[in-house]
C-alpha positions as CSV (number, residue, x, y, z in Angstrom):
1,M,36.8,-75.2,15.6
2,E,33.7,-73.1,15.4
3,S,33.4,-69.5,13.9
4,R,30.5,-67.2,13.5
5,V,30.3,-63.5,11.8
6,I,27.6,-61.0,12.1
7,Y,26.7,-59.2,8.9
8,R,25.0,-55.9,8.1
9,E,24.1,-54.5,4.9
10,S,25.5,-51.6,3.5
11,R,22.7,-49.3,3.8
12,V,22.8,-49.2,7.3
13,I,24.7,-45.9,8.0
14,S,24.9,-45.1,11.7
15,R,25.8,-47.7,14.5
16,R,27.0,-47.8,17.8
17,G,30.9,-47.7,18.3
18,R,32.4,-51.3,18.7
19,Q,29.9,-53.3,20.5
20,P,30.4,-56.9,21.6
21,P,29.4,-59.8,19.5
22,Q,25.5,-60.7,19.7
23,E,24.2,-64.4,19.8
24,D,22.5,-65.2,16.7
25,E,18.8,-65.4,17.4
26,P,16.9,-68.1,15.1
27,D,14.3,-66.7,13.1
28,D,10.9,-68.7,13.3
29,S,9.7,-67.3,9.8
30,E,13.0,-69.0,8.1
31,E,13.4,-71.9,10.3
32,E,15.6,-74.5,8.5
33,E,14.9,-78.2,8.4
34,P,17.7,-80.8,8.4
35,E,18.4,-82.9,5.4
36,S,17.0,-86.6,6.0
37,E,17.7,-89.7,4.2
38,S,14.1,-89.9,2.9
39,E,14.5,-86.7,1.0
40,S,17.4,-87.9,-0.8
41,G,15.7,-90.9,-2.3
42,S,19.2,-92.3,-3.0
43,G,20.9,-94.9,-1.1
44,T,24.1,-93.8,-1.9
45,D,23.8,-90.2,-0.5
46,T,22.6,-92.0,2.8
47,S,25.8,-94.1,3.0
48,D,27.9,-90.9,2.2
49,D,26.3,-88.9,5.0
50,T,26.1,-91.6,7.7
51,S,29.8,-92.7,6.8
52,S,30.9,-89.0,7.5
53,S,29.2,-88.6,11.0
54,D,30.4,-90.5,14.1
55,T,28.2,-93.0,15.8
56,D,29.4,-92.0,19.4
57,T,28.3,-88.3,19.2
58,E,24.9,-86.6,18.1
59,P,24.7,-86.3,14.1
60,E,26.0,-82.7,12.9
61,T,23.2,-80.7,11.6
62,A,23.8,-78.8,8.4
63,V,21.8,-76.0,8.0
64,D,21.4,-74.1,4.7
65,P,20.7,-70.6,4.6
66,P,18.0,-68.8,2.6
67,Q,18.7,-68.3,-0.8
68,V,17.5,-64.8,-0.8
69,Q,20.3,-63.7,1.3
70,P,23.4,-64.3,-0.9
71,Q,21.7,-62.8,-3.8
72,R,21.1,-59.7,-1.9
73,L,24.7,-59.9,-0.7
74,Q,26.0,-60.2,-4.2
75,E,23.7,-57.2,-5.6
76,T,25.1,-54.6,-3.0
77,S,28.5,-53.8,-2.1
78,A,29.6,-56.2,0.8
79,V,30.5,-54.3,4.0
80,A,31.2,-56.6,7.0
81,V,30.7,-54.8,10.3
82,G,30.8,-56.2,13.3
83,V,32.8,-58.7,15.4
84,I,34.2,-62.0,14.2
85,E,34.7,-64.4,17.2
86,V,36.5,-67.3,16.8
87,E,36.5,-70.3,19.0
88,E,39.3,-72.9,18.8
89,G,38.7,-76.2,20.2
90,N,40.5,-79.3,20.6
91,E,41.2,-79.5,16.9
92,R,44.1,-77.2,17.5
93,G,45.7,-79.1,20.3
94,G,43.6,-79.7,23.2
95,G,42.1,-77.0,25.5
96,K,39.9,-74.2,24.4
97,S,40.7,-70.6,23.9
98,E,38.8,-67.7,22.5
99,G,39.9,-64.9,20.7
100,S,38.1,-62.1,18.8
101,V,38.8,-59.9,15.9
102,E,37.1,-56.4,15.3
103,I,36.3,-55.7,11.5
104,L,36.0,-51.8,11.4
105,E,33.4,-50.2,9.3
106,G,34.4,-48.9,5.9
107,K,33.6,-48.7,2.2
108,G,35.1,-50.0,-0.8
109,K,38.1,-51.7,-1.4
110,E,40.5,-49.8,0.2
111,N,43.8,-50.8,1.7
112,V,43.4,-52.8,4.8
113,G,46.0,-52.8,7.7
114,V,46.1,-55.3,10.5
115,E,47.0,-54.1,13.9
116,S,48.6,-56.9,16.1
117,G,52.0,-57.0,17.9
118,D,51.8,-60.8,17.1
119,N,50.5,-62.4,13.8
120,S,50.0,-65.7,15.9
121,A,47.0,-63.7,17.6
122,L,45.2,-63.2,14.3
123,P,42.3,-65.4,13.2
124,T,43.4,-68.0,10.8
125,C,41.9,-70.0,8.1
126,P,40.1,-73.1,9.2
127,I,41.5,-75.2,6.2
128,C,45.1,-74.2,6.1
129,M,45.5,-72.9,9.7
130,D,47.3,-69.8,7.7
131,T,46.3,-66.2,8.7
132,W,43.8,-64.7,6.2
133,S,44.6,-61.5,4.7
134,P,42.1,-58.6,3.7
135,E,43.1,-58.9,0.1
136,G,44.9,-61.0,-2.3
137,L,44.3,-64.5,-3.3
138,H,44.0,-65.7,0.5
139,R,41.6,-62.8,1.3
140,V,38.8,-63.6,3.9
141,C,35.5,-64.7,2.4
142,C,32.4,-66.3,3.7
143,I,29.7,-68.8,2.5
144,P,25.8,-68.8,3.0
145,C,26.3,-70.7,6.2
146,G,28.5,-68.0,7.8
147,H,31.8,-69.6,8.1
148,I,34.8,-67.6,7.1
149,Y,37.6,-69.2,5.2
150,G,40.5,-67.7,3.0
151,R,39.2,-67.7,-0.5
152,S,41.9,-69.6,-2.3
153,C,41.5,-72.4,0.3
154,L,37.9,-72.4,-0.5
155,E,38.3,-72.6,-4.1
156,K,40.6,-75.6,-3.6
157,W,38.1,-77.2,-1.5
158,L,35.5,-76.8,-4.2
159,R,37.6,-78.3,-7.1
160,K,38.3,-81.2,-5.1
161,C,34.7,-81.7,-4.1
162,G,33.0,-80.9,-7.3
163,N,30.7,-78.0,-8.2
164,K,28.5,-79.1,-5.2
165,G,30.6,-78.7,-2.2
166,K,29.9,-78.7,1.4
167,C,31.1,-76.4,4.3
168,P,34.1,-78.0,5.7
169,Q,32.7,-77.3,9.2
170,C,28.8,-77.7,8.9
171,N,28.4,-79.7,5.6
172,S,26.2,-76.9,4.4
173,K,25.8,-77.0,0.5
174,F,27.3,-74.0,-1.4
175,N,28.4,-73.5,-4.9
176,P,31.2,-71.2,-6.3
177,K,28.9,-68.1,-6.7
178,Q,27.9,-68.0,-3.2
179,I,31.5,-67.1,-2.0
180,I,31.0,-63.8,-0.7
181,N,34.2,-61.5,-0.3
182,L,34.5,-59.6,3.1
183,Y,35.7,-56.0,2.6
184,A,37.2,-55.4,6.0
185,P,39.2,-52.0,6.2
186,R,41.2,-52.9,9.1
187,I,41.3,-56.0,11.2
188,V,42.2,-55.2,14.9
189,V,42.7,-57.9,17.4
190,P,41.7,-56.2,20.9
191,N,44.2,-57.0,23.5
192,D,42.8,-55.8,26.9
193,D,45.9,-57.1,28.8
194,L,48.1,-54.9,26.6
195,E,45.8,-52.0,27.1
196,K,45.6,-52.5,30.7
197,E,49.4,-52.8,30.9
198,V,49.8,-49.5,29.2
199,H,47.3,-47.8,31.3
200,C,49.0,-49.1,34.3
201,L,52.5,-48.1,33.1
202,R,51.1,-44.6,32.0
203,E,49.8,-44.1,35.7
204,K,53.0,-45.3,37.3
205,N,55.0,-43.0,35.0
206,E,52.8,-40.1,36.1
207,S,53.1,-41.0,39.6
208,L,57.1,-41.4,39.6
209,T,57.1,-37.9,37.8
210,L,55.0,-36.2,40.6
211,E,57.4,-38.2,43.2
212,K,60.4,-37.0,41.5
213,A,59.2,-33.6,41.7
214,R,58.4,-33.7,45.3
215,L,61.6,-35.3,46.2
216,L,63.7,-32.4,44.2
217,K,61.7,-29.7,46.0
218,E,62.3,-31.4,49.2
219,I,66.1,-32.0,48.6
220,H,66.2,-28.1,47.6
221,K,64.4,-27.2,50.8
222,Q,66.7,-29.3,52.8
223,R,69.8,-27.9,51.3
224,E,68.5,-24.2,52.1
225,Q,67.7,-25.3,55.7
226,L,71.3,-26.8,55.7
227,E,73.0,-23.8,54.7
228,E,70.9,-21.5,57.0
229,E,71.7,-23.7,59.8
230,Q,75.5,-23.5,59.1
231,R,75.3,-19.8,58.8
232,S,73.5,-19.4,62.0
233,K,75.9,-21.9,63.7
234,K,78.9,-19.6,62.5
235,Q,77.0,-16.6,63.8
236,K,76.5,-18.1,67.0
237,I,80.1,-18.9,67.4
238,R,81.2,-15.5,66.4
239,Q,78.8,-14.0,68.8
240,T,79.5,-16.2,71.7
241,S,83.3,-15.3,71.2
242,L,82.3,-11.7,71.5
243,L,80.3,-12.1,74.5
244,E,82.6,-14.1,76.3
245,F,85.6,-11.4,75.6
246,S,83.0,-8.7,76.9
247,D,82.1,-10.6,79.7
248,Q,85.8,-11.0,80.7
249,R,86.3,-7.5,80.2
250,Q,83.3,-6.4,82.3
251,N,84.1,-8.7,85.3
252,L,87.6,-7.2,85.4
253,S,86.6,-3.8,85.3
254,V,83.0,-3.6,87.1
255,G,83.3,-1.4,90.5
256,S,86.3,0.4,89.3
257,L,84.6,3.3,88.1
258,P,83.5,5.7,91.0
259,G,79.9,5.7,91.8
260,T,79.2,2.4,89.4
261,A,78.9,-0.1,92.1
262,T,76.9,1.8,94.5
263,S,74.7,4.2,92.0
264,P,72.0,3.1,89.6
265,S,72.0,3.9,86.2
266,R,71.8,7.9,85.3
267,F,70.1,7.6,81.9
268,F,66.5,8.1,81.7
269,S,64.6,7.1,78.8
270,L,62.2,10.2,77.7
271,N,60.5,9.1,74.6
272,E,60.6,7.2,71.2
273,F,59.6,8.6,68.0
274,R,58.6,6.5,65.0
275,F,60.4,7.7,61.3
276,D,60.9,6.1,58.0
277,G,64.5,6.1,56.7
278,A,65.9,8.1,59.5
279,R,69.6,9.1,58.6
280,V,71.0,11.6,61.0
281,M,70.1,13.9,64.0
282,A,71.1,16.9,65.9
283,I,70.2,17.9,69.5
284,N,69.8,21.5,70.8
285,A,69.9,21.1,74.6
286,S,69.2,24.7,75.6
287,N,65.7,24.8,74.1
288,Q,65.3,20.6,74.3
289,T,64.8,20.3,70.4
290,V,65.7,17.5,68.2
291,I,66.1,17.6,64.3
292,V,66.1,14.4,62.4
293,S,66.5,14.0,58.7
294,S,64.1,11.4,57.0
295,K,62.2,10.0,54.0
296,A,59.4,12.1,52.9
297,P,56.3,10.1,53.3
298,G,54.7,8.9,50.2
299,I,57.3,10.6,48.1
300,P,60.2,8.4,46.9
301,C,63.9,9.7,46.9
302,E,62.8,12.9,48.7
303,H,64.0,13.8,52.3
304,I,62.6,16.2,54.7
305,L,63.6,17.5,58.3
306,N,61.6,16.7,61.4
307,K,61.5,19.1,64.2
308,I,60.7,17.7,67.5
309,S,60.1,19.5,70.7
310,L,61.1,17.6,74.1
311,L,58.8,19.7,76.0
312,D,55.9,19.1,73.8
313,I,55.9,15.9,71.9
314,R,52.2,16.2,70.6
315,G,53.1,17.1,67.1
316,I,56.3,16.7,65.0
317,E,57.0,19.5,62.2
318,K,57.8,18.5,59.0
319,I,60.3,20.8,57.0
320,K,60.9,20.7,53.2
321,L,64.4,20.4,52.1
322,P,65.7,22.8,49.2
323,S,65.5,21.3,45.9
324,N,68.2,18.7,44.9
325,T,69.3,18.1,48.3
326,K,69.3,14.6,48.1
327,T,70.2,12.6,51.3
328,V,71.4,14.5,54.3
329,K,74.8,13.0,55.5
330,D,75.5,15.7,58.8
331,L,73.5,17.8,60.8
332,C,75.0,20.1,63.6
333,I,73.8,23.0,66.1
334,L,75.6,26.5,65.4
335,P,76.6,28.5,68.3
336,N,73.5,30.9,67.2
337,G,71.1,27.9,67.7
338,N,70.6,27.3,63.8
339,V,71.0,24.1,62.2
340,A,73.6,23.5,59.5
341,L,73.2,20.4,57.1
342,A,75.5,19.0,54.7
343,S,74.2,16.6,51.9
344,L,75.1,14.3,49.2
345,G,73.4,16.9,46.7
346,R,76.2,19.0,47.0
347,K,74.4,21.6,49.4
348,L,75.4,23.5,52.5
349,A,72.3,24.8,54.1
350,V,71.4,26.6,57.2
351,F,68.2,26.4,58.8
352,S,66.6,28.9,61.3
353,M,65.1,27.3,64.2
354,T,62.8,30.2,65.2
355,S,61.6,31.0,61.7
356,N,61.8,27.4,60.3
357,N,63.2,28.8,57.1
358,F,66.5,28.0,55.4
359,V,68.3,31.3,55.7
360,F,71.6,30.4,53.6
361,Q,72.3,27.7,50.7
362,Y,75.7,27.3,49.4
363,D,76.9,24.9,46.4
364,L,79.6,22.7,47.3
365,P,82.4,21.4,44.7
366,A,81.6,17.9,46.1
367,P,79.3,16.1,48.0
368,G,79.1,16.9,51.6
369,W,79.9,14.4,54.5
370,S,80.0,16.5,57.7
371,C,79.7,20.2,59.1
372,C,80.1,21.9,62.4
373,G,80.4,25.5,63.8
374,D,83.1,27.2,65.5
375,D,82.6,28.2,69.1
376,A,85.1,31.1,69.0
377,N,83.6,32.4,65.8
378,A,79.6,32.2,65.5
379,H,79.8,33.1,61.8
380,C,82.4,30.2,60.8
381,I,81.0,26.9,59.4
382,Y,83.4,24.2,58.4
383,V,82.4,21.6,56.0
384,G,84.0,18.2,55.0
385,L,83.5,17.0,51.4
386,Q,83.7,13.3,50.1
387,N,86.8,14.1,48.1
388,G,88.8,14.7,51.4
389,K,88.8,18.5,51.1
390,L,88.0,20.8,53.9
391,L,85.9,24.1,53.2
392,V,85.6,27.1,55.5
393,F,82.7,29.2,55.0
394,D,81.7,32.7,56.6
395,V,77.9,33.3,56.6
396,R,78.4,36.8,56.0
397,R,80.0,36.1,52.5
398,T,77.7,34.0,50.6
399,A,79.5,34.2,47.2
400,H,82.1,31.4,47.9
401,P,84.0,29.7,50.5
402,V,86.8,31.3,52.7
403,E,89.1,28.6,52.5
404,C,89.5,25.3,50.4
405,L,92.1,23.0,51.9
406,D,93.3,19.7,50.7
407,G,93.8,16.7,53.0
408,L,96.2,14.0,53.1
409,T,93.9,11.6,51.1
410,T,91.0,11.9,49.0
411,H,88.8,9.8,51.4
412,P,85.7,11.5,52.7
413,I,86.0,13.5,55.9
414,H,83.1,11.9,58.1
415,T,83.6,13.7,61.1
416,V,84.6,17.5,61.6
417,H,85.3,19.1,65.1
418,S,86.4,22.6,66.2
419,L,89.2,23.0,68.7
420,N,89.1,26.0,71.1
421,S,93.0,26.9,71.2
422,A,94.2,30.1,72.6
423,G,94.8,32.4,69.6
424,T,94.8,30.0,66.9
425,S,92.0,28.3,64.7
426,R,92.4,24.4,64.6
427,V,90.0,21.9,63.3
428,L,90.2,18.0,64.1
429,T,88.5,15.9,61.5
430,A,88.5,12.2,60.8
431,S,88.5,10.0,57.6
432,S,89.4,6.4,57.0
433,L,93.1,7.3,57.4
434,G,92.6,8.6,61.1
435,P,92.3,11.9,63.1
436,C,93.9,14.8,61.5
437,V,94.3,18.3,63.0
438,W,94.0,21.2,60.6
439,D,95.7,24.6,61.1
440,I,93.3,27.4,59.6
441,N,95.6,30.4,59.8
442,E,97.1,31.8,57.0
443,G,100.4,30.2,55.7
444,A,99.4,26.8,57.6
445,E,100.9,23.8,56.3
446,R,98.9,20.7,55.3
447,P,97.0,18.9,58.2
448,T,99.0,16.4,60.2
449,L,97.8,13.0,61.7
450,V,97.3,12.5,65.5
451,P,100.6,10.8,66.4
452,G,100.9,7.4,68.2
453,L,98.1,5.6,66.5
454,D,100.7,3.0,65.0
455,N,98.1,2.2,62.0
456,P,95.3,0.4,64.0
457,G,92.9,0.1,61.0
458,I,90.2,2.0,59.1
459,C,88.7,5.1,61.0
460,I,85.0,4.9,61.1
461,S,83.9,7.3,64.1
462,L,85.5,10.2,66.3
463,A,83.9,11.6,69.4
464,C,85.2,14.8,70.9
465,A,84.7,16.5,74.2
466,D,86.7,19.1,75.9
467,D,90.3,17.5,76.3
468,N,89.3,13.8,75.4
469,I,88.8,12.2,72.1
470,V,88.1,8.5,71.3
471,A,88.8,7.4,67.8
472,T,87.2,3.9,66.7
473,F,88.9,1.8,64.1
474,R,87.9,-1.6,62.4
475,P,90.5,-4.0,61.0
476,R,91.4,-3.5,57.1
477,L,90.6,-5.8,54.6
478,H,94.1,-5.7,53.4
479,Q,96.6,-4.4,55.9
480,D,99.3,-3.9,53.5
481,Q,97.5,-1.3,51.4
482,P,99.0,2.2,52.0
483,E,96.9,5.2,52.5
484,T,99.2,8.3,53.0
485,L,99.5,9.1,49.1
486,P,97.8,12.5,48.3
487,S,97.0,11.3,45.0
488,Q,94.9,8.1,46.0
489,S,91.2,8.4,45.2
490,Q,89.9,5.1,46.2
491,I,87.9,4.5,49.4
492,S,89.4,1.3,51.3
493,P,87.5,-1.7,50.5
494,S,84.8,-2.5,53.0
495,P,83.4,-6.6,53.4
496,P,79.7,-7.4,53.1
497,L,77.5,-6.1,55.7
498,S,77.2,-8.5,58.7
499,N,74.5,-8.4,61.6
500,S,77.2,-9.7,64.2
501,G,80.1,-7.1,63.2
502,K,83.7,-7.3,64.0
503,L,85.9,-6.8,66.8
504,G,87.2,-3.2,66.7
505,T,89.4,-0.9,68.5
506,H,88.8,2.5,70.7
507,I,91.6,4.5,71.4
508,L,91.4,7.2,73.8
509,M,93.4,10.3,73.2
510,K,94.1,13.2,75.5
511,R,95.2,16.8,74.5
512,A,98.7,17.5,75.8
513,P,99.9,21.0,77.2
514,D,103.4,20.9,75.8
515,G,102.5,21.5,72.2
516,I,101.6,18.1,70.9
517,P,97.7,18.2,69.9
518,F,96.8,14.6,71.4
519,C,98.6,11.7,72.6
520,T,97.5,8.3,73.0
521,D,96.3,7.2,76.6
522,Q,94.2,3.8,76.6
523,V,93.1,1.3,74.1
524,C,90.1,-1.3,74.2
525,H,88.3,-3.5,72.0
526,G,84.6,-3.6,71.0
527,N,82.2,-4.9,68.6
528,V,81.7,-2.3,65.6
529,S,80.1,-2.5,62.1
530,E,81.9,-4.1,59.2
531,L,80.2,-1.5,56.9
532,R,78.7,1.4,58.3
533,M,80.4,4.4,59.9
534,S,79.4,3.6,63.4
535,K,78.7,6.9,65.7
536,S,80.1,7.5,69.0
537,A,80.0,10.2,71.8
538,I,81.5,11.5,75.0
539,I,79.2,12.0,77.8
540,C,80.2,14.8,80.4
541,L,78.5,14.5,83.8
542,D,78.8,16.8,87.0
543,R,81.2,15.7,89.3
544,N,82.1,12.4,87.3
545,A,84.5,11.1,85.0
546,P,83.3,11.3,81.4
547,L,81.7,8.3,79.5
548,F,82.1,6.9,76.4
549,A,79.0,5.9,74.4
550,Y,78.9,4.0,71.1
551,G,76.5,1.8,69.2
552,D,77.3,-1.9,69.5
553,E,76.7,-3.8,66.1
554,M,75.7,-7.1,67.7
555,L,73.6,-5.6,70.6
556,R,72.0,-3.3,68.1
557,G,72.0,-0.7,71.2
558,V,74.3,1.7,73.0
559,C,76.9,0.5,75.3
560,I,78.5,3.0,77.7
561,W,81.9,2.8,79.1
562,G,83.6,4.7,81.8
563,L,87.0,6.9,80.7
564,P,89.8,6.6,80.9
565,S,89.9,2.9,82.0
566,F,87.0,1.6,79.6
567,N,85.2,0.1,82.5
568,W,81.8,-1.2,81.3
569,Y,79.0,1.2,83.1
570,T,75.4,0.2,81.4
571,D,73.5,-0.9,78.3
572,L,70.6,1.3,76.9
573,N,67.5,-0.3,75.3
574,P,68.4,-2.0,71.8
575,H,66.7,-1.3,68.6
576,R,65.5,-3.8,65.9
577,E,67.8,-2.1,63.3
578,P,71.4,-1.2,63.6
579,L,72.3,2.2,65.0
580,L,72.9,5.0,62.2
581,D,73.6,8.0,64.6
582,L,74.3,9.0,68.2
583,R,74.5,12.4,69.6
584,Y,75.0,13.8,72.9
585,A,74.3,17.6,73.9
586,R,74.5,19.7,77.0
587,G,73.5,23.3,77.4
588,S,75.1,25.7,80.0
589,S,72.7,24.4,82.6
590,G,70.3,21.7,83.0
591,P,70.8,18.0,82.1
592,G,72.0,16.4,79.1
593,F,70.3,14.3,76.5
594,L,71.6,11.4,74.7
595,G,70.0,10.4,71.4
596,S,70.1,7.2,69.5
597,L,68.7,6.7,66.0
598,C,68.0,3.9,63.7
599,E,66.2,3.7,60.4
600,E,62.8,3.3,62.0
601,K,63.1,4.9,65.6
602,L,64.8,7.7,67.6
603,Q,65.5,7.2,71.4
604,V,66.0,10.0,73.6
605,F,67.5,9.7,77.3
606,R,68.0,12.3,79.9
607,C,71.6,12.0,81.4
608,I,71.9,13.5,85.1
């Protein structure tokens, strides 16, 4: 076995990191001469040297280092800096293997640690073949020739050979004073294979972490896509069933309405108007003006009125509402041409179409949901409240309402319509309970439900015209809940909003001449909203049977049927958003106008 070490003096301060071992270059000025038999002058020494050498190989040359070097090493603190390379040959069992130990730079006799996962990989003493230690009896040391041994082994070797011992490997002479301790703060056995393996495992771990994150993201995306596909599939199944029902009804009824099979559609689109947050509207057919409530542009939580002239559509007048009006729930045209509005801000206001000013304002005891005028009395205004009460106002008395009537329930009154009866004042209203008839005369009893409805569900709309009314119902969420108790204060629960709606019921009722206000005539089914109060209207055309128009939740447009048979007549242009309001108005002369309103757009049709 051969080993060599590179030394540097302690006064060398800076060095470049860990450098690979450099080959020892011979110094020409201090060239060493091998010992010869002639110099010894003794036959005994010659015989000893020749006996220790092998005749089959070249004689091993022993090199004595200069005597100055050990003295300098003894005078200064010995610090070994560099790399100890150990070459193990056939002496340790055949074959050749190489290893290296890095002795890190340090000062003084500090505690030394050995970094190695396997002690067998550390360099060993060539004498005892045991691992040397940085301190203790078997500490690492060297002799002038440069070979490294354990100090205890080297001392035993000297005691065995006498004071003039020779290096076990190169036969160089040395004495005990020339043994130099090596202060190695740390002995490190570099293992490039382990470092490469750790680096590879670290990269693999990072790659697996990224792959895991990508797969989790992909799983989440696939799960969302699957849920969306399931919802879409259910939606399509539901729409298909509703369309099949509508097609069957249309195939059975088409052609039965007079003039339907031979006459084209009698609805002509006039124009479309864009709004932001539109809610309700009113149409004045006599002067061809439309009033629309919407959000104020650029001002949150504030609403305005938009006045549109169908004769001149170049400009839309913006009318500011009174303070604390909040959302407008209903608009109606009074017989004198003014506009009445009821709002959630507990306000009833009357707007003059000629002066564009509000002429009357009333404070309501509860939020207003609906309002209408009385054709027989131009000074009378009826207001339906959120708590189910009906108020009667006289515009000539602005202090308080003339009448305050309690309803059958505390549910909001979403529709109010005045009935023209000879000698009596009656009002037709609708809440979730259904249509009710109110007698406004003094001493009148409480309102009564229109008979013959047989509890079809929740009433969401009521269309009135002359002797015909059509009430629209949607199925109840819980059919066994009673709603006829006067003390009831909770609104019927509604399911979550759905774009496809659900199958509702339209019931046609006619006014009877024998004292009973209305009686049921025909019943049909249509697609209605699950949450919104869908609007509907009855259209009266010259020399033709009346038509029934309602907002179809699935088509998001207006469907028109013929009365009294509910035969399909036509469908108007759909909106991108669900319909919020639907109104029809006709003056004493001229055509009628049908308006359909969603949150962002108003469509106006001429009916002839």
